[in-house]
C-alpha positions in Angstrom: 14.7 -14.1 50.5 16.4 -14.8 53.8 18.8 -11.9 53.5 15.9 -9.4 53.1 13.1 -9.9 55.6 11.2 -7.2 53.8 11.1 -9.4 50.7 9.4 -12.1 52.8 6.7 -9.7 54.0 5.9 -8.9 50.3 5.7 -12.6 49.5 3.1 -13.1 52.2 0.9 -10.5 50.5 1.4 -12.2 47.1 1.0 -15.7 48.3 -1.4 -14.9 51.1 0.5 -16.7 53.9 2.8 -19.2 52.1 5.8 -17.0 52.9 5.8 -18.0 56.5 
């Protein structure tokens, strides 16, 4: 998740804002 920043952006959409 740290290797791919794009993955984190997707998590934000799924979690709402827990990816931050």
